[in-house]
Backbone as a chain_set.jsonl record, in Angstrom:
{"seq": "MPGLIRGVARTAVVAGTATAVSNRVSRRQANRWASQEPTQAEPAYDQPESSGTDYDAKLAQLRQLGELHDSGVLDDAEFAMQKSRILQS", "coords": {"N": [[-37.279, 11.24, 18.709], [-34.818, 12.511, 19.601], [-33.367, 10.205, 20.257], [-32.951, 9.007, 17.791], [-31.302, 10.879, 16.497], [-29.109, 10.771, 18.196], [-28.291, 8.138, 17.724], [-27.574, 8.265, 15.009], [-25.486, 10.108, 15.174], [-23.676, 8.672, 16.773], [-23.083, 6.531, 15.048], [-21.816, 7.945, 12.982], [-19.53, 8.86, 14.323], [-18.239, 6.442, 14.984], [-17.765, 5.389, 12.409], [-16.123, 7.402, 11.354], [-13.915, 7.237, 13.086], [-13.001, 4.642, 12.529], [-12.224, 4.957, 9.869], [-10.175, 6.843, 10.141], [-8.285, 5.391, 11.652], [-7.724, 3.288, 9.899], [-6.603, 4.712, 7.735], [-4.336, 5.751, 9.006], [-2.883, 3.427, 9.584], [-2.354, 2.551, 6.979], [-0.774, 4.687, 6.029], [1.415, 4.458, 7.757], [2.434, 1.979, 6.999], [3.121, 2.562, 4.35], [5.117, 4.458, 4.803], [7.041, 2.842, 5.986], [7.75, 1.245, 3.818], [8.799, 3.192, 2.146], [11.014, 3.966, 3.596], [12.731, 1.847, 3.446], [15.816, 0.724, 2.194], [16.805, 0.571, -1.211], [17.46, -2.528, -2.81], [20.395, -3.754, -4.358], [20.191, -5.014, -7.454], [21.031, -7.33, -9.987], [20.972, -6.89, -13.562], [17.997, -8.048, -15.209], [18.353, -9.758, -17.406], [20.703, -11.086, -16.883], [20.123, -12.746, -14.827], [18.982, -15.962, -13.718], [16.012, -17.549, -14.995], [13.104, -16.711, -13.233], [11.04, -18.419, -10.833], [7.535, -19.394, -10.941], [6.373, -18.753, -8.527], [7.841, -16.561, -7.516], [7.134, -14.699, -9.417], [4.367, -14.541, -8.981], [4.39, -13.484, -6.391], [5.511, -10.975, -6.845], [3.526, -9.857, -8.463], [1.424, -9.751, -6.603], [2.484, -7.906, -4.782], [2.629, -5.664, -6.442], [-0.074, -5.26, -6.99], [-1.025, -4.6, -4.416], [0.442, -2.29, -3.996], [-0.617, -0.682, -6.03], [-3.224, -0.412, -5.041], [-2.743, 1.103, -2.739], [-1.822, 3.43, -3.949], [-4.073, 4.177, -5.451], [-5.849, 4.703, -3.376], [-4.808, 6.986, -2.35], [-2.794, 7.007, -0.481], [-0.169, 6.778, -1.305], [1.776, 9.034, -3.202], [2.358, 10.017, -6.667], [5.151, 9.983, -7.167], [6.207, 8.437, -5.033], [4.877, 6.058, -5.569], [5.961, 5.354, -8.094], [8.652, 4.975, -7.391], [8.547, 2.825, -5.546], [7.398, 0.893, -7.2], [9.405, 0.5, -9.115], [11.361, -0.597, -7.476], [10.177, -3.048, -6.767], [9.966, -4.276, -9.267], [12.639, -4.497, -9.982], [13.668, -6.265, -8.173]], "CA": [[-36.422, 11.94, 17.778], [-33.451, 12.653, 20.125], [-32.708, 8.897, 20.186], [-32.541, 8.803, 16.408], [-30.161, 11.766, 16.247], [-27.991, 10.219, 18.958], [-27.842, 6.935, 17.002], [-26.903, 8.699, 13.785], [-24.22, 10.727, 15.58], [-22.794, 7.598, 17.219], [-22.638, 5.827, 13.843], [-20.869, 8.813, 12.288], [-18.279, 8.871, 15.095], [-17.598, 5.131, 14.823], [-17.276, 5.289, 11.031], [-15.002, 8.33, 11.216], [-12.773, 6.684, 13.814], [-12.496, 3.492, 11.766], [-11.538, 5.482, 8.685], [-8.925, 7.476, 10.58], [-7.344, 4.337, 12.043], [-7.325, 2.594, 8.677], [-5.691, 5.589, 6.996], [-3.078, 5.849, 9.748], [-2.163, 2.169, 9.369], [-1.886, 2.561, 5.589], [0.33, 5.638, 5.938], [2.557, 3.903, 8.479], [3.0, 0.935, 6.146], [3.751, 3.225, 3.203], [6.36, 5.06, 5.284], [8.021, 1.763, 6.16], [8.228, 0.873, 2.48], [9.613, 4.285, 1.621], [12.266, 4.069, 4.343], [13.609, 0.724, 3.134], [16.796, 1.037, 1.16], [16.67, -0.318, -2.364], [18.476, -3.563, -2.928], [21.093, -3.739, -5.633], [19.888, -6.215, -8.223], [21.669, -7.41, -11.297], [19.977, -6.792, -14.626], [17.169, -9.241, -15.33], [18.832, -10.663, -18.438], [21.806, -11.859, -16.34], [19.623, -13.614, -13.784], [18.244, -17.117, -14.216], [14.571, -17.333, -15.061], [12.51, -16.869, -11.908], [9.942, -19.382, -10.763], [6.199, -18.818, -10.95], [6.074, -18.23, -7.2], [8.404, -15.221, -7.45], [6.308, -13.872, -10.294], [3.101, -14.314, -8.284], [4.643, -12.596, -5.252], [5.679, -9.62, -7.39], [2.206, -9.371, -8.879], [0.663, -9.414, -5.393], [3.032, -6.651, -4.261], [2.232, -4.582, -7.343], [-1.507, -5.005, -6.768], [-1.156, -3.887, -3.152], [0.993, -0.961, -4.225], [-1.622, 0.038, -6.813], [-4.342, -0.067, -4.159], [-2.302, 2.221, -1.902], [-1.764, 4.61, -4.81], [-5.448, 4.56, -5.774], [-6.516, 5.236, -2.188], [-4.219, 8.277, -2.009], [-1.759, 6.873, 0.537], [1.098, 7.048, -1.988], [1.679, 9.957, -4.33], [2.893, 9.46, -7.908], [6.599, 9.755, -7.058], [6.408, 7.286, -4.153], [4.395, 4.89, -6.292], [6.939, 5.005, -9.129], [9.862, 4.481, -6.739], [8.281, 1.489, -5.018], [7.153, -0.004, -8.326], [10.698, 0.139, -9.708], [12.021, -1.518, -6.53], [9.563, -4.373, -6.884], [10.308, -4.849, -10.569], [14.073, -4.776, -10.055], [14.043, -7.326, -7.245]], "C": [[-35.002, 12.128, 18.321], [-32.688, 11.327, 20.069], [-32.19, 8.607, 18.785], [-31.304, 9.645, 16.085], [-28.917, 11.241, 16.965], [-27.427, 8.978, 18.247], [-27.085, 7.275, 15.726], [-25.545, 9.304, 14.124], [-23.217, 9.668, 16.011], [-22.236, 6.827, 16.012], [-21.598, 6.643, 13.086], [-19.517, 8.829, 12.997], [-17.534, 7.556, 14.909], [-17.014, 5.004, 13.42], [-16.076, 6.203, 10.812], [-13.756, 7.821, 11.909], [-12.173, 5.514, 13.05], [-11.734, 3.955, 10.532], [-10.199, 6.094, 9.063], [-7.879, 6.436, 10.949], [-6.832, 3.604, 10.809], [-6.335, 3.426, 7.868], [-4.337, 5.699, 7.683], [-2.237, 4.591, 9.552], [-1.594, 2.131, 7.951], [-0.704, 3.505, 5.42], [1.589, 5.101, 6.605], [3.237, 2.819, 7.638], [3.703, 1.553, 4.94], [5.068, 3.873, 3.612], [7.436, 4.012, 5.511], [8.598, 1.357, 4.812], [9.163, 1.941, 1.938], [10.96, 4.374, 2.328], [13.222, 2.912, 4.074], [14.572, 1.122, 2.026], [16.618, 0.075, -0.007], [17.801, -1.342, -2.377], [19.113, -3.484, -4.298], [20.841, -5.066, -6.338], [20.628, -6.159, -9.548], [20.593, -7.265, -12.359], [19.257, -8.116, -14.836], [17.707, -10.228, -16.358], [20.031, -11.495, -17.969], [21.349, -12.856, -15.29], [18.931, -14.818, -14.403], [16.746, -16.84, -14.181], [13.945, -17.614, -13.705], [11.341, -17.843, -11.974], [8.608, -18.648, -10.763], [5.834, -18.203, -9.617], [6.615, -16.81, -7.04], [7.56, -14.246, -8.265], [4.985, -13.53, -9.615], [3.269, -13.368, -7.104], [4.805, -11.156, -5.73], [4.339, -9.033, -7.82], [1.364, -8.964, -7.675], [1.161, -8.098, -4.802], [2.61, -5.469, -5.13], [0.752, -4.243, -7.19], [-1.715, -4.192, -5.497], [-0.65, -2.45, -3.288], [0.003, -0.103, -5.011], [-2.811, 0.455, -5.969], [-3.973, 1.114, -3.255], [-2.256, 3.522, -2.706], [-3.17, 5.109, -5.118], [-6.173, 5.181, -4.585], [-5.916, 6.563, -1.723], [-3.14, 8.215, -0.944], [-0.396, 7.207, -0.053], [0.869, 8.075, -3.09], [2.382, 9.334, -5.541], [4.38, 9.125, -7.814], [6.896, 8.546, -6.18], [5.991, 5.998, -4.848], [5.423, 4.426, -7.327], [8.204, 4.416, -8.509], [9.655, 3.054, -6.224], [8.05, 0.467, -6.133], [8.475, -0.435, -8.954], [11.47, -0.793, -8.788], [11.485, -2.931, -6.667], [9.986, -5.027, -8.193], [11.779, -5.211, -10.696], [14.487, -5.928, -9.138], [13.854, -8.7, -7.842]], "O": [[-34.047, 11.923, 17.571], [-31.476, 11.33, 19.854], [-31.116, 8.029, 18.619], [-30.365, 9.153, 15.461], [-27.815, 11.262, 16.416], [-26.211, 8.802, 18.184], [-26.077, 6.645, 15.404], [-24.56, 9.041, 13.435], [-22.04, 9.747, 15.659], [-21.046, 6.511, 15.973], [-20.609, 6.093, 12.602], [-18.473, 8.812, 12.344], [-16.321, 7.558, 14.698], [-15.879, 4.555, 13.265], [-15.113, 5.813, 10.151], [-12.653, 7.956, 11.38], [-10.951, 5.412, 12.939], [-10.696, 3.385, 10.197], [-9.201, 5.884, 8.374], [-6.708, 6.584, 10.597], [-5.637, 3.332, 10.695], [-5.339, 2.899, 7.372], [-3.304, 5.735, 7.015], [-1.022, 4.674, 9.376], [-0.452, 1.713, 7.759], [0.266, 3.166, 4.742], [2.694, 5.266, 6.088], [4.465, 2.752, 7.574], [4.781, 1.097, 4.557], [6.035, 3.843, 2.85], [8.614, 4.264, 5.256], [9.805, 1.15, 4.686], [10.195, 1.631, 1.342], [11.944, 4.81, 1.731], [14.398, 2.985, 4.432], [14.191, 1.771, 1.052], [16.314, -1.101, 0.192], [18.938, -1.051, -2.003], [18.444, -3.181, -5.286], [21.245, -6.121, -5.849], [20.822, -5.097, -10.14], [19.417, -7.496, -12.08], [19.846, -9.183, -14.658], [17.529, -11.434, -16.192], [20.348, -12.508, -18.59], [22.122, -13.731, -14.901], [18.357, -14.716, -15.487], [16.279, -15.991, -13.422], [14.226, -18.644, -13.093], [10.741, -18.057, -13.028], [8.561, -17.428, -10.604], [5.071, -17.239, -9.566], [5.931, -15.947, -6.49], [7.311, -13.115, -7.846], [4.531, -12.387, -9.66], [2.396, -12.541, -6.841], [4.299, -10.228, -5.1], [4.054, -7.862, -7.573], [0.667, -7.949, -7.718], [0.361, -7.268, -4.37], [2.274, -4.401, -4.617], [0.37, -3.074, -7.254], [-2.475, -3.224, -5.484], [-1.25, -1.516, -2.756], [-0.193, 1.07, -4.693], [-3.353, 1.545, -6.151], [-4.785, 2.012, -3.033], [-2.609, 4.586, -2.198], [-3.438, 6.309, -5.058], [-7.006, 6.072, -4.752], [-6.445, 7.197, -0.81], [-2.617, 9.252, -0.536], [0.435, 7.837, 0.602], [-0.116, 7.996, -3.825], [2.938, 8.24, -5.441], [4.817, 8.094, -8.326], [7.738, 7.718, -6.53], [6.664, 4.973, -4.733], [5.717, 3.234, -7.42], [8.768, 3.461, -9.043], [10.495, 2.182, -6.444], [8.461, -0.687, -6.017], [8.648, -1.607, -9.288], [12.164, -1.691, -9.265], [12.249, -3.896, -6.682], [10.327, -6.21, -8.214], [12.132, -6.13, -11.436], [15.559, -6.504, -9.323], [14.127, -9.702, -7.182]]}, "num_chains": 1, "name": "protein.A"}
C-alpha cells in the first residue's frame, strides 16, 4: 500500500510540474506578444490583394491566439488587441 501511495504522489508531482512549466511558457509568449509595438498598416482597401500564404499565416496566428485565450493565458482585452494587430497586418 505505501508503494501505491508513493507512485500516485510521484505522478501528481510530475503532472503538476509539467502543467506549471507549460503555463509559464504560455504566459511568457503572451507577454512577448503584448510587448511588441503595433505596426502601422495602411487600410486594407489601399493594399494589393494578399497571397494565399499570407492569408494562411494570419489564420494560423488567429487560431493560436484563440487557443491562448481559451486556455486563460490571455484575457479579453489582450485577446482583442492582438487580434486587431493580426488583422491589420
